[in-house]
C-alpha positions in Angstrom: 16.0 10.1 3.2 12.8 10.9 1.4 11.6 9.4 -1.8 11.5 12.8 -3.5 15.1 13.4 -2.7 16.3 10.4 -4.6 13.7 10.3 -7.4 13.5 14.1 -7.9 16.8 13.8 -9.8 17.4 10.1 -10.4 21.2 9.7 -10.2 23.2 8.0 -13.0 24.9 4.9 -11.6 27.8 3.1 -13.4 29.1 -0.4 -13.1 31.9 -2.1 -15.0 29.7 -2.8 -18.1 26.5 -0.8 -17.5 25.2 2.7 -17.2 22.1 2.9 -15.1 20.1 6.0 -16.0 16.7 7.4 -16.6 14.5 5.8 -19.2 13.9 8.1 -22.2 11.6 8.2 -25.2 14.6 7.0 -27.3 14.4 3.7 -25.4 10.8 2.9 -26.6 11.8 0.6 -29.5 14.2 -1.5 -27.3 11.6 -1.8 -24.5 9.0 -2.9 -27.1 11.4 -5.5 -28.5 12.0 -7.3 -25.2 8.6 -6.3 -23.7 6.8 -8.1 -26.6 8.9 -11.3 -26.2 7.0 -14.2 -24.7 10.3 -15.6 -23.5 11.1 -12.4 -21.5 7.7 -11.7 -20.2 6.9 -15.3 -19.1 8.2 -14.6 -15.6 7.3 -11.0 -15.0 4.2 -9.5 -13.3 3.1 -7.4 -16.3 1.6 -8.6 -19.6 3.5 -8.9 -22.8 3.4 -5.8 -24.9 1.3 -6.6 -28.0 1.7 -3.2 -29.7 4.0 -0.2 -29.5 1.1 1.6 -27.8 1.5 -0.8 -24.9 5.1 0.3 -24.6 4.2 4.0 -25.0 1.7 3.7 -22.2 4.5 2.2 -20.0 6.8 5.0 -21.1 4.1 7.6 -20.1 3.8 5.9 -16.7 7.6 6.1 -16.1 7.8 9.7 -17.2 4.9 10.6 -14.9 6.7 8.9 -12.0 9.9 10.8 -12.7 8.0 14.1 -12.9 6.1 13.3 -9.6 9.4 12.4 -8.0 8.2 8.9 -7.2 9.9 5.5 -7.3 10.7 4.8 -11.0 13.1 2.5 -12.9 16.7 3.0 -14.0 17.3 1.9 -17.6 20.2 -0.4 -18.2 22.5 0.7 -21.0 25.2 -1.7 -22.1 28.5 0.3 -22.4 30.0 -1.9 -25.1 27.4 -1.0 -27.7 25.2 1.7 -26.1 22.1 -0.5 -26.4 19.3 -0.2 -23.9 18.9 -3.7 -22.6 16.5 -3.6 -19.6 15.3 -1.9 -16.4 16.0 -2.3 -12.8 14.3 -0.5 -9.9 13.0 -0.4 -6.4 9.4 -1.5 -7.2 8.4 -0.1 -3.8 10.1 1.7 -0.9 8.9 2.2 2.6 11.3 4.9 4.0 9.6 4.8 7.5 10.6 1.1 7.7 13.8 1.4 5.8 12.7 -1.4 3.5 12.5 -1.7 -0.3 12.0 -4.4 -3.0 13.9 -4.6 -6.2 12.7 -5.9 -9.6 14.3 -6.2 -13.0 13.9 -7.3 -16.6 16.5 -7.9 -19.2 16.4 -8.4 -23.0 17.0 -12.1 -23.7 19.9 -11.1 -26.1 21.9 -10.3 -22.9 20.9 -13.3 -20.7 23.6 -15.4 -19.2 26.3 -12.6 -19.0 25.8 -11.6 -15.3 24.5 -8.2 -16.3 21.4 -8.3 -14.1 23.5 -9.4 -11.1 25.9 -6.5 -11.8 23.1 -4.0 -11.9 21.3 -5.5 -8.9 24.5 -5.4 -6.8 24.9 -1.7 -7.6 21.2 -0.9 -6.8 21.5 -2.8 -3.5 24.6 -0.8 -2.5 22.9 2.4 -3.5 19.9 1.4 -1.3 22.0 0.7 1.7 24.3 3.8 1.3 22.1 6.5 -0.2 18.6 5.4 0.9 19.6 4.3 4.4 17.8 1.0 3.8 18.1 -1.8 6.4 16.4 -4.5 4.3 16.1 -5.1 0.6 14.0 -7.9 -0.8 13.1 -9.5 -4.1 10.6 -12.0 -5.3 10.4 -14.3 -8.3 8.0 -17.0 -9.6 9.2 -20.3 -8.1 10.1 -21.7 -11.6 12.2 -18.6 -12.5 15.6 -20.2 -11.7 17.6 -17.4 -13.5 16.1 -14.7 -11.4 16.6 -16.8 -8.3 20.3 -17.1 -9.2 20.6 -13.3 -9.5 19.3 -12.9 -6.0 21.7 -15.6 -4.7 24.7 -14.0 -6.4 23.8 -10.7 -4.8 24.1 -12.2 -1.4 20.4 -12.5 -0.7 19.0 -15.3 1.4 16.0 -17.4 0.7 13.3 -16.7 3.3 10.8 -19.1 1.9 8.1 -19.8 -0.7 4.8 -17.9 -0.6 2.4 -20.5 -1.9 -0.2 -19.3 -4.4 0.7 -15.7 -3.4 -0.4 -14.0 -6.6 -2.9 -14.6 -9.3 -1.0 -13.6 -12.4 -1.4 -14.6 -16.1 -4.4 -16.8 -15.4 -3.1 -18.8 -12.5 -2.0 -18.6 -8.8 1.7 -18.4 -8.7 4.1 -19.5 -5.9 6.7 -16.8 -5.2 10.1 -17.2 -3.7 11.1 -14.5 -1.3 14.8 -13.4 -0.9 16.3 -10.6 1.1 19.5 -9.1 2.3 20.0 -6.9 5.3 22.5 -4.1 5.7 24.8 -5.7 8.2 25.3 -8.9 6.1 
């Protein structure tokens, strides 16, 4: 399956407590709220949003990716209250190798409820069934225990720690690499 086939019309996915859908302009305020949180952004690759303009630039990027039928995030909407609470996506996809990597971010107001795990399991199943993936991987900073637990709960196996693999936020970061393969 080609990238354009999936991302040309990003499907709405549903879990017990979440609706995974395209990110819209109406989500800007919610994204700024968690994107400007030092607590939330401490363990992500991107810088904290300082102004709403930072969030608008991110929104423009997402909309451009949708328009160009390229890999772009699903927004996570919490069914119970309709709130936009985070994003999850395949941060990259190599169809020729049948491999992709997932990434996610969640508002701290919703941490500890298993919502990221719920969304990640749905995305992983989508990847194996709809995208014909053989391998899905995810990485986290070595000190990000919560993200590591999401990967473990999704059935991913630790492959190892990539020492000083990225220079992010002023220092070289160790990254833990997890993966799951289709026949597991």
